[in-house]
TORKOL-4160 file (C-alpha; in steps of 0.2 Angstrom, whole numbers, padded with zeros to 4 digits, m for minus):
220
<pt num="1" X="0320" Y="m0396" Z="0309"/>
<pt num="2" X="0309" Y="m0381" Z="0317"/>
<pt num="3" X="0316" Y="m0370" Z="0303"/>
<pt num="4" X="0312" Y="m0383" Z="0290"/>
<pt num="5" X="0294" Y="m0384" Z="0297"/>
<pt num="6" X="0292" Y="m0365" Z="0297"/>
<pt num="7" X="0298" Y="m0364" Z="0279"/>
<pt num="8" X="0286" Y="m0378" Z="0273"/>
<pt num="9" X="0271" Y="m0369" Z="0282"/>
<pt num="10" X="0276" Y="m0352" Z="0274"/>
<pt num="11" X="0277" Y="m0361" Z="0257"/>
<pt num="12" X="0260" Y="m0369" Z="0259"/>
<pt num="13" X="0252" Y="m0352" Z="0265"/>
<pt num="14" X="0259" Y="m0344" Z="0250"/>
<pt num="15" X="0252" Y="m0357" Z="0238"/>
<pt num="16" X="0235" Y="m0355" Z="0246"/>
<pt num="17" X="0235" Y="m0336" Z="0245"/>
<pt num="18" X="0241" Y="m0337" Z="0227"/>
<pt num="19" X="0227" Y="m0349" Z="0222"/>
<pt num="20" X="0214" Y="m0338" Z="0230"/>
<pt num="21" X="0220" Y="m0322" Z="0222"/>
<pt num="22" X="0220" Y="m0331" Z="0205"/>
<pt num="23" X="0202" Y="m0336" Z="0208"/>
<pt num="24" X="0197" Y="m0318" Z="0211"/>
<pt num="25" X="0206" Y="m0312" Z="0196"/>
<pt num="26" X="0198" Y="m0324" Z="0184"/>
<pt num="27" X="0181" Y="m0326" Z="0191"/>
<pt num="28" X="0168" Y="m0315" Z="0182"/>
<pt num="29" X="0162" Y="m0300" Z="0191"/>
<pt num="30" X="0143" Y="m0300" Z="0196"/>
<pt num="31" X="0132" Y="m0286" Z="0193"/>
<pt num="32" X="0145" Y="m0277" Z="0184"/>
<pt num="33" X="0143" Y="m0283" Z="0166"/>
<pt num="34" X="0142" Y="m0299" Z="0156"/>
<pt num="35" X="0131" Y="m0314" Z="0158"/>
<pt num="36" X="0133" Y="m0315" Z="0177"/>
<pt num="37" X="0120" Y="m0302" Z="0182"/>
<pt num="38" X="0106" Y="m0305" Z="0194"/>
<pt num="39" X="0101" Y="m0324" Z="0195"/>
<pt num="40" X="0113" Y="m0330" Z="0182"/>
<pt num="41" X="0126" Y="m0339" Z="0192"/>
<pt num="42" X="0143" Y="m0346" Z="0186"/>
<pt num="43" X="0138" Y="m0364" Z="0187"/>
<pt num="44" X="0123" Y="m0362" Z="0176"/>
<pt num="45" X="0127" Y="m0366" Z="0158"/>
<pt num="46" X="0120" Y="m0356" Z="0143"/>
<pt num="47" X="0105" Y="m0366" Z="0136"/>
<pt num="48" X="0108" Y="m0373" Z="0119"/>
<pt num="49" X="0105" Y="m0362" Z="0104"/>
<pt num="50" X="0088" Y="m0366" Z="0096"/>
<pt num="51" X="0088" Y="m0375" Z="0079"/>
<pt num="52" X="0095" Y="m0362" Z="0067"/>
<pt num="53" X="0080" Y="m0365" Z="0055"/>
<pt num="54" X="0068" Y="m0358" Z="0069"/>
<pt num="55" X="0073" Y="m0340" Z="0067"/>
<pt num="56" X="0059" Y="m0333" Z="0078"/>
<pt num="57" X="0065" Y="m0345" Z="0092"/>
<pt num="58" X="0083" Y="m0340" Z="0089"/>
<pt num="59" X="0078" Y="m0321" Z="0090"/>
<pt num="60" X="0069" Y="m0324" Z="0107"/>
<pt num="61" X="0084" Y="m0334" Z="0113"/>
<pt num="62" X="0097" Y="m0320" Z="0109"/>
<pt num="63" X="0086" Y="m0306" Z="0117"/>
<pt num="64" X="0084" Y="m0316" Z="0133"/>
<pt num="65" X="0102" Y="m0320" Z="0136"/>
<pt num="66" X="0108" Y="m0303" Z="0131"/>
<pt num="67" X="0112" Y="m0290" Z="0145"/>
<pt num="68" X="0116" Y="m0276" Z="0133"/>
<pt num="69" X="0114" Y="m0271" Z="0116"/>
<pt num="70" X="0119" Y="m0257" Z="0104"/>
<pt num="71" X="0105" Y="m0244" Z="0101"/>
<pt num="72" X="0106" Y="m0234" Z="0085"/>
<pt num="73" X="0096" Y="m0217" Z="0084"/>
<pt num="74" X="0096" Y="m0202" Z="0073"/>
<pt num="75" X="0107" Y="m0189" Z="0081"/>
<pt num="76" X="0101" Y="m0172" Z="0087"/>
<pt num="77" X="0119" Y="m0166" Z="0090"/>
<pt num="78" X="0122" Y="m0151" Z="0079"/>
<pt num="79" X="0139" Y="m0158" Z="0073"/>
<pt num="80" X="0131" Y="m0174" Z="0067"/>
<pt num="81" X="0113" Y="m0169" Z="0066"/>
<pt num="82" X="0103" Y="m0182" Z="0056"/>
<pt num="83" X="0116" Y="m0195" Z="0056"/>
<pt num="84" X="0116" Y="m0212" Z="0064"/>
<pt num="85" X="0121" Y="m0212" Z="0082"/>
<pt num="86" X="0124" Y="m0228" Z="0091"/>
<pt num="87" X="0127" Y="m0231" Z="0110"/>
<pt num="88" X="0128" Y="m0247" Z="0121"/>
<pt num="89" X="0113" Y="m0249" Z="0133"/>
<pt num="90" X="0110" Y="m0261" Z="0147"/>
<pt num="91" X="0093" Y="m0270" Z="0144"/>
<pt num="92" X="0083" Y="m0285" Z="0150"/>
<pt num="93" X="0067" Y="m0294" Z="0143"/>
<pt num="94" X="0064" Y="m0302" Z="0160"/>
<pt num="95" X="0071" Y="m0313" Z="0174"/>
<pt num="96" X="0082" Y="m0327" Z="0169"/>
<pt num="97" X="0072" Y="m0341" Z="0162"/>
<pt num="98" X="0056" Y="m0330" Z="0161"/>
<pt num="99" X="0059" Y="m0318" Z="0146"/>
<pt num="100" X="0045" Y="m0309" Z="0138"/>
<pt num="101" X="0054" Y="m0304" Z="0122"/>
<pt num="102" X="0052" Y="m0285" Z="0126"/>
<pt num="103" X="0068" Y="m0276" Z="0128"/>
<pt num="104" X="0067" Y="m0265" Z="0143"/>
<pt num="105" X="0079" Y="m0250" Z="0146"/>
<pt num="106" X="0083" Y="m0239" Z="0161"/>
<pt num="107" X="0086" Y="m0222" Z="0154"/>
<pt num="108" X="0090" Y="m0204" Z="0159"/>
<pt num="109" X="0087" Y="m0187" Z="0150"/>
<pt num="110" X="0105" Y="m0184" Z="0152"/>
<pt num="111" X="0109" Y="m0198" Z="0139"/>
<pt num="112" X="0113" Y="m0192" Z="0122"/>
<pt num="113" X="0102" Y="m0206" Z="0114"/>
<pt num="114" X="0087" Y="m0201" Z="0125"/>
<pt num="115" X="0089" Y="m0183" Z="0118"/>
<pt num="116" X="0088" Y="m0191" Z="0100"/>
<pt num="117" X="0073" Y="m0201" Z="0105"/>
<pt num="118" X="0064" Y="m0186" Z="0111"/>
<pt num="119" X="0064" Y="m0179" Z="0094"/>
<pt num="120" X="0063" Y="m0195" Z="0084"/>
<pt num="121" X="0058" Y="m0211" Z="0093"/>
<pt num="122" X="0063" Y="m0223" Z="0079"/>
<pt num="123" X="0078" Y="m0234" Z="0084"/>
<pt num="124" X="0087" Y="m0250" Z="0079"/>
<pt num="125" X="0094" Y="m0262" Z="0092"/>
<pt num="126" X="0107" Y="m0275" Z="0089"/>
<pt num="127" X="0111" Y="m0289" Z="0101"/>
<pt num="128" X="0124" Y="m0303" Z="0099"/>
<pt num="129" X="0129" Y="m0319" Z="0107"/>
<pt num="130" X="0147" Y="m0312" Z="0107"/>
<pt num="131" X="0143" Y="m0306" Z="0125"/>
<pt num="132" X="0141" Y="m0324" Z="0131"/>
<pt num="133" X="0154" Y="m0338" Z="0130"/>
<pt num="134" X="0145" Y="m0346" Z="0115"/>
<pt num="135" X="0155" Y="m0338" Z="0101"/>
<pt num="136" X="0172" Y="m0340" Z="0110"/>
<pt num="137" X="0169" Y="m0358" Z="0115"/>
<pt num="138" X="0165" Y="m0362" Z="0096"/>
<pt num="139" X="0179" Y="m0351" Z="0089"/>
<pt num="140" X="0166" Y="m0339" Z="0080"/>
<pt num="141" X="0172" Y="m0321" Z="0077"/>
<pt num="142" X="0159" Y="m0308" Z="0083"/>
<pt num="143" X="0155" Y="m0303" Z="0065"/>
<pt num="144" X="0153" Y="m0321" Z="0059"/>
<pt num="145" X="0134" Y="m0325" Z="0056"/>
<pt num="146" X="0138" Y="m0341" Z="0066"/>
<pt num="147" X="0140" Y="m0330" Z="0081"/>
<pt num="148" X="0121" Y="m0327" Z="0081"/>
<pt num="149" X="0115" Y="m0309" Z="0082"/>
<pt num="150" X="0099" Y="m0300" Z="0079"/>
<pt num="151" X="0093" Y="m0283" Z="0074"/>
<pt num="152" X="0076" Y="m0276" Z="0080"/>
<pt num="153" X="0069" Y="m0260" Z="0074"/>
<pt num="154" X="0054" Y="m0250" Z="0081"/>
<pt num="155" X="0051" Y="m0235" Z="0092"/>
<pt num="156" X="0057" Y="m0232" Z="0110"/>
<pt num="157" X="0044" Y="m0226" Z="0122"/>
<pt num="158" X="0042" Y="m0224" Z="0141"/>
<pt num="159" X="0032" Y="m0239" Z="0149"/>
<pt num="160" X="0015" Y="m0235" Z="0156"/>
<pt num="161" X="0010" Y="m0237" Z="0174"/>
<pt num="162" X="0003" Y="m0254" Z="0172"/>
<pt num="163" X="0020" Y="m0260" Z="0164"/>
<pt num="164" X="0031" Y="m0251" Z="0176"/>
<pt num="165" X="0033" Y="m0265" Z="0189"/>
<pt num="166" X="0037" Y="m0278" Z="0175"/>
<pt num="167" X="0050" Y="m0267" Z="0168"/>
<pt num="168" X="0058" Y="m0263" Z="0185"/>
<pt num="169" X="0059" Y="m0281" Z="0190"/>
<pt num="170" X="0065" Y="m0286" Z="0173"/>
<pt num="171" X="0080" Y="m0274" Z="0174"/>
<pt num="172" X="0084" Y="m0274" Z="0192"/>
<pt num="173" X="0086" Y="m0292" Z="0194"/>
<pt num="174" X="0098" Y="m0293" Z="0179"/>
<pt num="175" X="0107" Y="m0276" Z="0183"/>
<pt num="176" X="0106" Y="m0274" Z="0202"/>
<pt num="177" X="0118" Y="m0259" Z="0201"/>
<pt num="178" X="0104" Y="m0249" Z="0194"/>
<pt num="179" X="0096" Y="m0248" Z="0210"/>
<pt num="180" X="0110" Y="m0237" Z="0217"/>
<pt num="181" X="0111" Y="m0225" Z="0202"/>
<pt num="182" X="0108" Y="m0206" Z="0207"/>
<pt num="183" X="0089" Y="m0201" Z="0207"/>
<pt num="184" X="0095" Y="m0184" Z="0202"/>
<pt num="185" X="0097" Y="m0191" Z="0184"/>
<pt num="186" X="0078" Y="m0193" Z="0183"/>
<pt num="187" X="0079" Y="m0211" Z="0177"/>
<pt num="188" X="0064" Y="m0219" Z="0169"/>
<pt num="189" X="0059" Y="m0236" Z="0162"/>
<pt num="190" X="0057" Y="m0238" Z="0143"/>
<pt num="191" X="0055" Y="m0252" Z="0130"/>
<pt num="192" X="0057" Y="m0255" Z="0112"/>
<pt num="193" X="0041" Y="m0257" Z="0102"/>
<pt num="194" X="0047" Y="m0270" Z="0089"/>
<pt num="195" X="0041" Y="m0268" Z="0071"/>
<pt num="196" X="0054" Y="m0277" Z="0061"/>
<pt num="197" X="0066" Y="m0291" Z="0065"/>
<pt num="198" X="0081" Y="m0298" Z="0056"/>
<pt num="199" X="0091" Y="m0314" Z="0062"/>
<pt num="200" X="0109" Y="m0317" Z="0057"/>
<pt num="201" X="0114" Y="m0335" Z="0063"/>
<pt num="202" X="0120" Y="m0343" Z="0047"/>
<pt num="203" X="0127" Y="m0339" Z="0030"/>
<pt num="204" X="0116" Y="m0333" Z="0016"/>
<pt num="205" X="0109" Y="m0317" Z="0023"/>
<pt num="206" X="0097" Y="m0312" Z="0036"/>
<pt num="207" X="0081" Y="m0321" Z="0040"/>
<pt num="208" X="0066" Y="m0310" Z="0042"/>
<pt num="209" X="0054" Y="m0313" Z="0057"/>
<pt num="210" X="0038" Y="m0304" Z="0060"/>
<pt num="211" X="0034" Y="m0297" Z="0078"/>
<pt num="212" X="0019" Y="m0310" Z="0078"/>
<pt num="213" X="0031" Y="m0325" Z="0075"/>
<pt num="214" X="0043" Y="m0318" Z="0088"/>
<pt num="215" X="0030" Y="m0315" Z="0102"/>
<pt num="216" X="0022" Y="m0332" Z="0099"/>
<pt num="217" X="0037" Y="m0342" Z="0103"/>
<pt num="218" X="0036" Y="m0351" Z="0120"/>
<pt num="219" X="0052" Y="m0349" Z="0129"/>
<pt num="220" X="0058" Y="m0364" Z="0139"/>
């Protein structure tokens, strides 16, 4: 009987350890990428996508829920000088639920994209709901327009002193790991000054949104 009891106890312990390990393996990492940065928590649901006919609101929505995007610049590398050059950059337009619509970046002169921007500040940024659970949940391929994505074009510039605290708070609350990045890399805060906006969230081609329409949206 004692041997049977010990065997049952071992089996129960093994089951508990297995379930704990499984939870660790499948739980999203926090502060390391994806939508669980900063104050986003696993229990909070992605807010519903705004009506697709309201392109400006869709654009603000995609910007706000995005933790990263692909920034295209004009290369200064000799081997590909003058050609498009894209890189993935972390970004934030503000704390969860309080987005400003301004994409902020934390950049270093050591980055290839920054070298490009120093010669030519014009850039194009793409963000997509493929980085959230929205598209997988509905079975949308990342390239499908139903998996809403937006394209913002403009210039990337350093933020001024009056905007520094806003940019810092916006980024560090969503990307806490940034606080530990080596100071020797001379990190600085920058933003995209938006001049053109395209929204792809349905069939029939992109919808054009003006910066005025974009910034006039009240985020809820």
